[in-house]
KEVOGU-756031 format. One record per residue (C-alpha): residue number from 0; residue in one letter; x, z, y. Coordinates in steps of 0.25 Angstrom, whole numbers, plus 5000, padded with zeros to 4 digits. Each point is the difference from the previous one (the first is absolute). Example, Ala and Ser with C-alpha at 12.3 -4.5 7.8 and 13.67 -1.06 7.14 Angstrom:
<sites>
+------+------+------+------+------+
! resi ! resn !    u !    w !    v !
+------+------+------+------+------+
!    0 !    A ! 5049 ! 5031 ! 4982 !
!    1 !    S ! 5006 ! 4998 ! 5014 !
+------+------+------+------+------+
</sites>
This chain:
<sites>
+------+------+------+------+------+
! resi ! resn !    u !    w !    v !
+------+------+------+------+------+
!    0 !    X ! 5000 ! 5000 ! 4999 !
!    1 !    X ! 5011 ! 5003 ! 5010 !
!    2 !    X ! 5006 ! 4987 ! 4997 !
!    3 !    X ! 4988 ! 4993 ! 5005 !
!    4 !    X ! 4998 ! 5008 ! 5013 !
!    5 !    X ! 5016 ! 4997 ! 5003 !
!    6 !    X ! 4997 ! 4985 ! 4997 !
!    7 !    X ! 4987 ! 4999 ! 5009 !
!    8 !    X ! 5008 ! 5007 ! 5011 !
!    9 !    X ! 5012 ! 4991 ! 4999 !
!   10 !    X ! 4991 ! 4988 ! 5000 !
!   11 !    X ! 4993 ! 5006 ! 5012 !
!   12 !    X ! 5013 ! 5001 ! 5007 !
!   13 !    X ! 5004 ! 4987 ! 4997 !
!   14 !    X ! 4987 ! 4994 ! 5005 !
!   15 !    X ! 5002 ! 5008 ! 5013 !
!   16 !    X ! 5015 ! 4996 ! 5001 !
!   17 !    X ! 4993 ! 4986 ! 5000 !
!   18 !    X ! 4987 ! 5001 ! 5008 !
!   19 !    X ! 5003 ! 5012 ! 5009 !
!   20 !    X ! 5008 ! 4991 ! 5010 !
!   21 !    X ! 4988 ! 4990 ! 4999 !
!   22 !    X ! 4989 ! 5010 ! 5002 !
!   23 !    X ! 5007 ! 5006 ! 5012 !
!   24 !    X ! 5001 ! 4988 ! 5007 !
!   25 !    X ! 4987 ! 4996 ! 4997 !
!   26 !    X ! 4996 ! 5013 ! 5006 !
!   27 !    X ! 5007 ! 4998 ! 5013 !
!   28 !    X ! 4993 ! 4987 ! 5000 !
!   29 !    X ! 4987 ! 5006 ! 4999 !
!   30 !    X ! 5002 ! 5010 ! 5010 !
!   31 !    X ! 5005 ! 4990 ! 5010 !
!   32 !    X ! 4988 ! 4991 ! 4997 !
!   33 !    X ! 4991 ! 5011 ! 5002 !
!   34 !    X ! 5006 ! 5006 ! 5014 !
!   35 !    X ! 5004 ! 4986 ! 5006 !
!   36 !    X ! 4993 ! 4988 ! 4993 !
!   37 !    X ! 5006 ! 4990 ! 5011 !
!   38 !    X ! 5014 ! 5005 ! 4999 !
!   39 !    X ! 4997 ! 4998 ! 4985 !
!   40 !    X ! 4996 ! 4986 ! 5002 !
!   41 !    X ! 5013 ! 4997 ! 5009 !
!   42 !    X ! 5008 ! 5005 ! 4990 !
!   43 !    X ! 4994 ! 4992 ! 4988 !
!   44 !    X ! 5002 ! 4987 ! 5009 !
!   45 !    X ! 5014 ! 5004 ! 5003 !
!   46 !    X ! 5002 ! 5001 ! 4983 !
!   47 !    X ! 4992 ! 4987 ! 4998 !
!   48 !    X ! 5009 ! 4993 ! 5010 !
!   49 !    X ! 5013 ! 5005 ! 4994 !
!   50 !    X ! 4995 ! 4995 ! 4986 !
!   51 !    X ! 4996 ! 4987 ! 5006 !
!   52 !    X ! 5015 ! 4997 ! 5000 !
!   53 !    X ! 5000 ! 4999 ! 4985 !
!   54 !    X ! 4989 ! 4989 ! 4998 !
!   55 !    X ! 4989 ! 4993 ! 5008 !
!   56 !    X ! 4990 ! 5006 ! 4992 !
!   57 !    X ! 5004 ! 5014 ! 5006 !
!   58 !    X ! 5001 ! 4992 ! 5014 !
!   59 !    X ! 4985 ! 4997 ! 4998 !
!   60 !    X ! 4997 ! 5013 ! 4998 !
!   61 !    X ! 5006 ! 5006 ! 5012 !
!   62 !    X ! 4994 ! 4990 ! 5009 !
!   63 !    X ! 4986 ! 5003 ! 4994 !
!   64 !    X ! 5002 ! 5015 ! 5002 !
!   65 !    X ! 5005 ! 4997 ! 5014 !
!   66 !    X ! 4989 ! 4992 ! 5004 !
!   67 !    X ! 4989 ! 5010 ! 4995 !
!   68 !    X ! 5008 ! 5012 ! 5007 !
!   69 !    X ! 4999 ! 4992 ! 5014 !
!   70 !    X ! 4985 ! 4997 ! 4998 !
!   71 !    X ! 4995 ! 5013 ! 4995 !
!   72 !    X ! 5010 ! 5009 ! 5009 !
!   73 !    X ! 5004 ! 4992 ! 5012 !
!   74 !    X ! 4988 ! 4991 ! 5002 !
!   75 !    X ! 4990 ! 5011 ! 5001 !
!   76 !    X ! 5009 ! 5007 ! 5010 !
!   77 !    X ! 4998 ! 4988 ! 5010 !
!   78 !    X ! 4985 ! 5000 ! 5000 !
!   79 !    X ! 4990 ! 5012 ! 5003 !
!   80 !    X ! 4995 ! 5003 ! 4987 !
!   81 !    X ! 4985 ! 4996 ! 5004 !
!   82 !    X ! 5005 ! 4987 ! 5003 !
!   83 !    X ! 5007 ! 4997 ! 4987 !
!   84 !    X ! 4991 ! 4997 ! 4987 !
!   85 !    X ! 5005 ! 5008 ! 4988 !
!   86 !    X ! 5013 ! 4993 ! 4994 !
!   87 !    X ! 4997 ! 4994 ! 4987 !
!   88 !    X ! 5010 ! 5000 ! 4989 !
!   89 !    X ! 5013 ! 4991 ! 5003 !
!   90 !    X ! 5003 ! 4990 ! 4989 !
!   91 !    X ! 5013 ! 4991 ! 5003 !
!   92 !    X ! 5002 ! 4987 ! 4992 !
!   93 !    X ! 5009 ! 4987 ! 5000 !
!   94 !    X ! 4994 ! 4987 ! 5001 !
!   95 !    X ! 5002 ! 4986 ! 5007 !
!   96 !    X ! 4996 ! 5005 ! 5014 !
!   97 !    X ! 4999 ! 5011 ! 5009 !
!   98 !    X ! 4984 ! 5005 ! 5000 !
!   99 !    X ! 4993 ! 5013 ! 4999 !
!  100 !    X ! 4985 ! 5001 ! 4995 !
!  101 !    X ! 4991 ! 5011 ! 4998 !
!  102 !    X ! 4995 ! 5003 ! 4985 !
!  103 !    X ! 4987 ! 5007 ! 5004 !
!  104 !    X ! 4995 ! 5003 ! 4986 !
!  105 !    X ! 5014 ! 5007 ! 4996 !
!  106 !    X ! 5003 ! 5006 ! 5014 !
!  107 !    X ! 5012 ! 4994 ! 5001 !
!  108 !    X ! 5007 ! 4991 ! 5011 !
!  109 !    X ! 5010 ! 4991 ! 4993 !
!  110 !    X ! 5012 ! 4995 ! 5008 !
!  111 !    X ! 5007 ! 4988 ! 4995 !
!  112 !    X ! 5014 ! 4997 ! 5004 !
!  113 !    X ! 5006 ! 4986 ! 4998 !
!  114 !    X ! 5009 ! 5000 ! 4988 !
!  115 !    X ! 5015 ! 4997 ! 5001 !
!  116 !    X ! 5002 ! 5006 ! 5015 !
!  117 !    X ! 5013 ! 5009 ! 4997 !
!  118 !    X ! 4999 ! 5009 ! 5012 !
!  119 !    X ! 4993 ! 5012 ! 4997 !
!  120 !    X ! 4999 ! 5004 ! 5015 !
!  121 !    X ! 4993 ! 4986 ! 5003 !
!  122 !    X ! 4990 ! 5003 ! 4988 !
!  123 !    X ! 4996 ! 5013 ! 5006 !
!  124 !    X ! 4999 ! 4994 ! 5013 !
!  125 !    X ! 4991 ! 4989 ! 4995 !
!  126 !    X ! 4992 ! 5010 ! 4991 !
!  127 !    X ! 4996 ! 5006 ! 5013 !
!  128 !    X ! 4996 ! 4989 ! 5009 !
!  129 !    X ! 4993 ! 4994 ! 4989 !
!  130 !    X ! 4991 ! 5012 ! 4996 !
!  131 !    X ! 4998 ! 5007 ! 5013 !
!  132 !    X ! 4987 ! 4990 ! 5004 !
!  133 !    X ! 4993 ! 5004 ! 4986 !
!  134 !    X ! 5004 ! 5015 ! 5003 !
!  135 !    X ! 4994 ! 5000 ! 5013 !
!  136 !    X ! 4988 ! 4991 ! 4998 !
!  137 !    X ! 5001 ! 4987 ! 4990 !
!  138 !    X ! 4988 ! 4993 ! 5009 !
!  139 !    X ! 5012 ! 4998 ! 5012 !
!  140 !    X ! 5006 ! 4990 ! 4992 !
!  141 !    X ! 4988 ! 4992 ! 5000 !
!  142 !    X ! 4995 ! 5002 ! 5014 !
!  143 !    X ! 5013 ! 5000 ! 5008 !
!  144 !    X ! 5011 ! 4989 ! 5000 !
!  145 !    X ! 5011 ! 5002 ! 4990 !
!  146 !    X ! 5011 ! 5000 ! 5009 !
!  147 !    X ! 4995 ! 5011 ! 5010 !
!  148 !    X ! 4997 ! 5009 ! 4986 !
!  149 !    X ! 5013 ! 4997 ! 4996 !
!  150 !    X ! 5007 ! 5004 ! 5013 !
!  151 !    X ! 4992 ! 5012 ! 5001 !
!  152 !    X ! 5003 ! 5004 ! 4985 !
!  153 !    X ! 5014 ! 4999 ! 5003 !
!  154 !    X ! 5000 ! 5009 ! 5011 !
!  155 !    X ! 4992 ! 5011 ! 4992 !
!  156 !    X ! 5010 ! 4997 ! 4989 !
!  157 !    X ! 5011 ! 5003 ! 5009 !
!  158 !    X ! 4994 ! 5013 ! 5005 !
!  159 !    X ! 4998 ! 5005 ! 4985 !
!  160 !    X ! 5014 ! 4997 ! 4996 !
!  161 !    X ! 5007 ! 5004 ! 5012 !
!  162 !    X ! 5009 ! 5011 ! 4993 !
!  163 !    X ! 5006 ! 4988 ! 4991 !
!  164 !    X ! 5008 ! 4992 ! 5009 !
!  165 !    X ! 5004 ! 4988 ! 4990 !
!  166 !    X ! 4984 ! 4999 ! 4998 !
!  167 !    X ! 4998 ! 4999 ! 5014 !
!  168 !    X ! 5010 ! 4990 ! 5003 !
!  169 !    X ! 4994 ! 4992 ! 4988 !
!  170 !    X ! 4986 ! 5000 ! 5007 !
!  171 !    X ! 5006 ! 4997 ! 5015 !
!  172 !    X ! 5006 ! 4987 ! 4993 !
!  173 !    X ! 4986 ! 4997 ! 4994 !
!  174 !    X ! 4995 ! 5003 ! 5015 !
!  175 !    X ! 5010 ! 4990 ! 5006 !
!  176 !    X ! 4996 ! 4989 ! 4989 !
!  177 !    X ! 4986 ! 5002 ! 5003 !
!  178 !    X ! 5001 ! 4999 ! 5016 !
!  179 !    X ! 5012 ! 4991 ! 5002 !
!  180 !    X ! 4992 ! 4988 ! 5003 !
!  181 !    X ! 4987 ! 5006 ! 5007 !
!  182 !    X ! 5002 ! 5007 ! 5013 !
!  183 !    X ! 4986 ! 5007 ! 4999 !
!  184 !    X ! 5003 ! 5006 ! 4988 !
!  185 !    X ! 5015 ! 5004 ! 5005 !
!  186 !    X ! 4993 ! 5006 ! 5012 !
!  187 !    X ! 4989 ! 5008 ! 4990 !
!  188 !    X ! 5012 ! 5006 ! 4992 !
!  189 !    X ! 5007 ! 5005 ! 5013 !
!  190 !    X ! 4987 ! 5005 ! 5005 !
!  191 !    X ! 4996 ! 5008 ! 4987 !
!  192 !    X ! 5013 ! 5007 ! 5001 !
!  193 !    X ! 4997 ! 5007 ! 5013 !
!  194 !    X ! 4985 ! 5003 ! 4997 !
!  195 !    X ! 5004 ! 5006 ! 4987 !
!  196 !    X ! 5009 ! 5011 ! 5008 !
!  197 !    X ! 4987 ! 5006 ! 5005 !
!  198 !    X ! 4992 ! 4998 ! 4987 !
!  199 !    X ! 4992 ! 4990 ! 5006 !
!  200 !    X ! 5001 ! 4990 ! 4989 !
!  201 !    X ! 4996 ! 5010 ! 4988 !
!  202 !    X ! 4989 ! 5007 ! 5009 !
!  203 !    X ! 4995 ! 4990 ! 5007 !
!  204 !    X ! 5004 ! 4984 ! 4996 !
!  205 !    X ! 4999 ! 5001 ! 4986 !
!  206 !    X ! 4987 ! 5009 ! 4999 !
!  207 !    X ! 4993 ! 4990 ! 5009 !
!  208 !    X ! 5005 ! 4987 ! 4992 !
!  209 !    X ! 4995 ! 5007 ! 4987 !
!  210 !    X ! 4986 ! 5002 ! 5006 !
!  211 !    X ! 4999 ! 4987 ! 5004 !
!  212 !    X ! 5005 ! 4994 ! 4987 !
!  213 !    X ! 4990 ! 5008 ! 4992 !
!  214 !    X ! 4989 ! 4995 ! 5009 !
!  215 !    X ! 5004 ! 4986 ! 5000 !
!  216 !    X ! 5004 ! 4998 ! 4986 !
!  217 !    X ! 5000 ! 4989 ! 4995 !
!  218 !    X ! 4998 ! 4991 ! 5012 !
!  219 !    X ! 5012 ! 4995 ! 5007 !
!  220 !    X ! 5001 ! 4998 ! 5016 !
!  221 !    X ! 5013 ! 4997 ! 5007 !
!  222 !    X ! 4995 ! 5006 ! 5013 !
!  223 !    X ! 5001 ! 5014 ! 4992 !
!  224 !    X ! 5016 ! 4997 ! 5000 !
!  225 !    X ! 4999 ! 4998 ! 5015 !
!  226 !    X ! 4993 ! 5013 ! 5003 !
!  227 !    X ! 5010 ! 5008 ! 4992 !
!  228 !    X ! 5012 ! 4995 ! 5008 !
!  229 !    X ! 4992 ! 5002 ! 5012 !
!  230 !    X ! 4998 ! 5014 ! 4996 !
!  231 !    X ! 5015 ! 5002 ! 4996 !
!  232 !    X ! 5004 ! 4994 ! 5015 !
!  233 !    X ! 4991 ! 5011 ! 5005 !
!  234 !    X ! 5006 ! 5011 ! 4991 !
!  235 !    X ! 5015 ! 4995 ! 5005 !
!  236 !    X ! 4999 ! 5007 ! 5014 !
!  237 !    X ! 4990 ! 5011 ! 4996 !
!  238 !    X ! 5012 ! 5005 ! 4991 !
!  239 !    X ! 5008 ! 4999 ! 5012 !
!  240 !    X ! 4991 ! 5009 ! 5007 !
!  241 !    X ! 4998 ! 4989 ! 5011 !
!  242 !    X ! 4987 ! 5000 ! 5008 !
!  243 !    X ! 4990 ! 4987 ! 4997 !
!  244 !    X ! 4990 ! 4996 ! 5010 !
!  245 !    X ! 4990 ! 4996 ! 4989 !
!  246 !    X ! 5004 ! 5007 ! 4988 !
!  247 !    X ! 4991 ! 4993 ! 4990 !
!  248 !    X ! 4999 ! 4989 ! 4989 !
!  249 !    X ! 4986 ! 4994 ! 5001 !
!  250 !    X ! 4999 ! 4989 ! 4989 !
!  251 !    X ! 4990 ! 4995 ! 4990 !
!  252 !    X ! 5005 ! 5009 ! 4989 !
!  253 !    X ! 5009 ! 5011 ! 5007 !
!  254 !    X ! 4993 ! 5007 ! 5012 !
!  255 !    X ! 5008 ! 5014 ! 5003 !
!  256 !    X ! 5003 ! 5007 ! 5013 !
!  257 !    X ! 5013 ! 5008 ! 5003 !
!  258 !    X ! 5000 ! 5012 ! 5008 !
!  259 !    X ! 5015 ! 5004 ! 5004 !
!  260 !    X ! 5000 ! 5015 ! 5006 !
!  261 !    X ! 5013 ! 5000 ! 5008 !
!  262 !    X ! 4996 ! 5000 ! 5015 !
!  263 !    X ! 5001 ! 5012 ! 5007 !
!  264 !    X ! 4988 ! 4998 ! 5010 !
!  265 !    X ! 4990 ! 4995 ! 4990 !
!  266 !    X ! 5003 ! 5013 ! 4992 !
!  267 !    X ! 4999 ! 5009 ! 5014 !
!  268 !    X ! 4987 ! 4993 ! 5002 !
!  269 !    X ! 4996 ! 5007 ! 4987 !
!  270 !    X ! 5000 ! 4987 ! 4992 !
!  271 !    X ! 4988 ! 4994 ! 5007 !
!  272 !    X ! 5006 ! 4987 ! 5003 !
!  273 !    X ! 5003 ! 4999 ! 4986 !
!  274 !    X ! 4986 ! 5003 ! 4996 !
!  275 !    X ! 4994 ! 4990 ! 5011 !
!  276 !    X ! 5009 ! 4988 ! 4995 !
!  277 !    X ! 4995 ! 5003 ! 4985 !
!  278 !    X ! 4986 ! 5000 ! 5004 !
!  279 !    X ! 5002 ! 4987 ! 5009 !
!  280 !    X ! 5006 ! 4992 ! 4990 !
!  281 !    X ! 4990 ! 5004 ! 4990 !
!  282 !    X ! 4990 ! 4995 ! 5009 !
!  283 !    X ! 5007 ! 4987 ! 5003 !
!  284 !    X ! 5005 ! 4997 ! 4986 !
!  285 !    X ! 4989 ! 5000 ! 4990 !
!  286 !    X ! 5004 ! 5005 ! 4985 !
!  287 !    X ! 5013 ! 5007 ! 5003 !
!  288 !    X ! 5003 ! 5006 ! 4986 !
!  289 !    X ! 5011 ! 5010 ! 5002 !
!  290 !    X ! 5007 ! 5009 ! 5011 !
!  291 !    X ! 5014 ! 5004 ! 4999 !
!  292 !    X ! 5006 ! 5012 ! 5009 !
!  293 !    X ! 5014 ! 5000 ! 5000 !
!  294 !    X ! 5009 ! 5011 ! 5006 !
!  295 !    X ! 5015 ! 5006 ! 4999 !
!  296 !    X ! 5007 ! 5012 ! 5004 !
!  297 !    X ! 4993 ! 5010 ! 5009 !
!  298 !    X ! 4988 ! 4990 ! 5001 !
!  299 !    X ! 4995 ! 5003 ! 4987 !
!  300 !    X ! 4992 ! 5011 ! 5004 !
!  301 !    X ! 4992 ! 4992 ! 5011 !
!  302 !    X ! 4998 ! 4990 ! 4989 !
!  303 !    X ! 4994 ! 5010 ! 4991 !
!  304 !    X ! 4990 ! 5003 ! 5012 !
!  305 !    X ! 4997 ! 4986 ! 5002 !
!  306 !    X ! 4996 ! 4998 ! 4985 !
!  307 !    X ! 4990 ! 5011 ! 5002 !
!  308 !    X ! 4995 ! 4994 ! 5013 !
!  309 !    X ! 4999 ! 4987 ! 4994 !
!  310 !    X ! 4992 ! 5004 ! 4989 !
!  311 !    X ! 4990 ! 5007 ! 5007 !
!  312 !    X ! 4999 ! 4989 ! 5011 !
!  313 !    X ! 4998 ! 4989 ! 4987 !
!  314 !    X ! 4989 ! 5009 ! 4994 !
!  315 !    X ! 4992 ! 5001 ! 5014 !
!  316 !    X ! 5000 ! 4985 ! 4999 !
!  317 !    X ! 4994 ! 5000 ! 4986 !
!  318 !    X ! 5012 ! 4995 ! 4992 !
!  319 !    X ! 5005 ! 5006 ! 4988 !
!  320 !    X ! 5016 ! 5003 ! 5001 !
!  321 !    X ! 5007 ! 5004 ! 4989 !
!  322 !    X ! 5014 ! 5006 ! 5004 !
!  323 !    X ! 5013 ! 5002 ! 4992 !
!  324 !    X ! 5013 ! 5004 ! 5007 !
!  325 !    X ! 5015 ! 5003 ! 4997 !
!  326 !    X ! 5011 ! 5007 ! 5006 !
!  327 !    X ! 5013 ! 4997 ! 4996 !
!  328 !    X ! 5015 ! 4997 ! 5004 !
!  329 !    X ! 5006 ! 4986 ! 5003 !
!  330 !    X ! 5009 ! 4991 ! 5009 !
!  331 !    X ! 4995 ! 4999 ! 5015 !
!  332 !    X ! 5007 ! 4993 ! 5010 !
!  333 !    X ! 5013 ! 5005 ! 5001 !
!  334 !    X ! 4997 ! 5012 ! 4991 !
!  335 !    X ! 5004 ! 5000 ! 4987 !
!  336 !    X ! 4990 ! 5011 ! 4995 !
!  337 !    X ! 4988 ! 5004 ! 5009 !
!  338 !    X ! 4986 ! 5006 ! 4996 !
!  339 !    X ! 4990 ! 4989 ! 5001 !
!  340 !    X ! 4984 ! 4999 ! 4999 !
!  341 !    X ! 4991 ! 4989 ! 4994 !
!  342 !    X ! 4985 ! 5003 ! 4999 !
!  343 !    X ! 4991 ! 4988 ! 4995 !
!  344 !    X ! 4985 ! 5001 ! 5003 !
!  345 !    X ! 4992 ! 4989 ! 4992 !
!  346 !    X ! 4987 ! 4997 ! 5007 !
!  347 !    X ! 4990 ! 4997 ! 4987 !
+------+------+------+------+------+
</sites>
């Protein structure tokens, strides 16, 4: 009996001498994942890239993991939660061309990358640019001009991958290739950078484009693209804090009014000039469907007061406003970081 016990003890020691270190490593990995899943994901990505040097199979696996991380982690950070639909399961495959499509039944977004491309940074860049329209709203690919959507997607992709400089470089090369022979697209790409510094891209432009795409799908009208470009032209000076005489876009599809709370004399007048201007615009231009209040720095408090004044005024006009506001930090004029405020008043 003693020999049996000794044998079992020796067997257990042998097993532990082999499995013990493995079990310890697995325990450490489990603790790391529980405490910080995002850090765990980054470590897993680094390990995948290290293994990718051994074979093309591991390289594809590393690309898949990196793309999934950027979409499920960084993409969500760039948009207010209520503006972003639920992220589907991400599947990365290889085929004859770059494309993306939704598999609604399976709840997946399938990203297909062109086979044979050797630069894994370019593969990641192309995966992001190709998939972003479907992540935002697949209707956008039908309703808007393809070059316009690609330019917009590339800029969003650059924001998502900003911590990965080689991928950003690959995205910039894609933007240069797209805009090289198109003056309007080059201008758009330049303006999007300024707009995004104040988060007007993710909080205003893209949500408005998504809303229009869902209403218009599957009908295509080139005038929608023209109105979007007018809206971007409007954003550019607004993002820089410049005063505009008539800060609005009033078209067939986009009917938006902006109120920039910045002038001291209007704040000192208890914001009455702003309220009077909004009432004047609503009487003159029928069908304004969104009002945006913008402010920065010490003017944020006044902007919040204006929000309440306008809500009461709109209700007195028998209108039904729906309000949503954001307070956040971003670049403004020469300040790299400043408190910013945006309130969207949707008129139902």
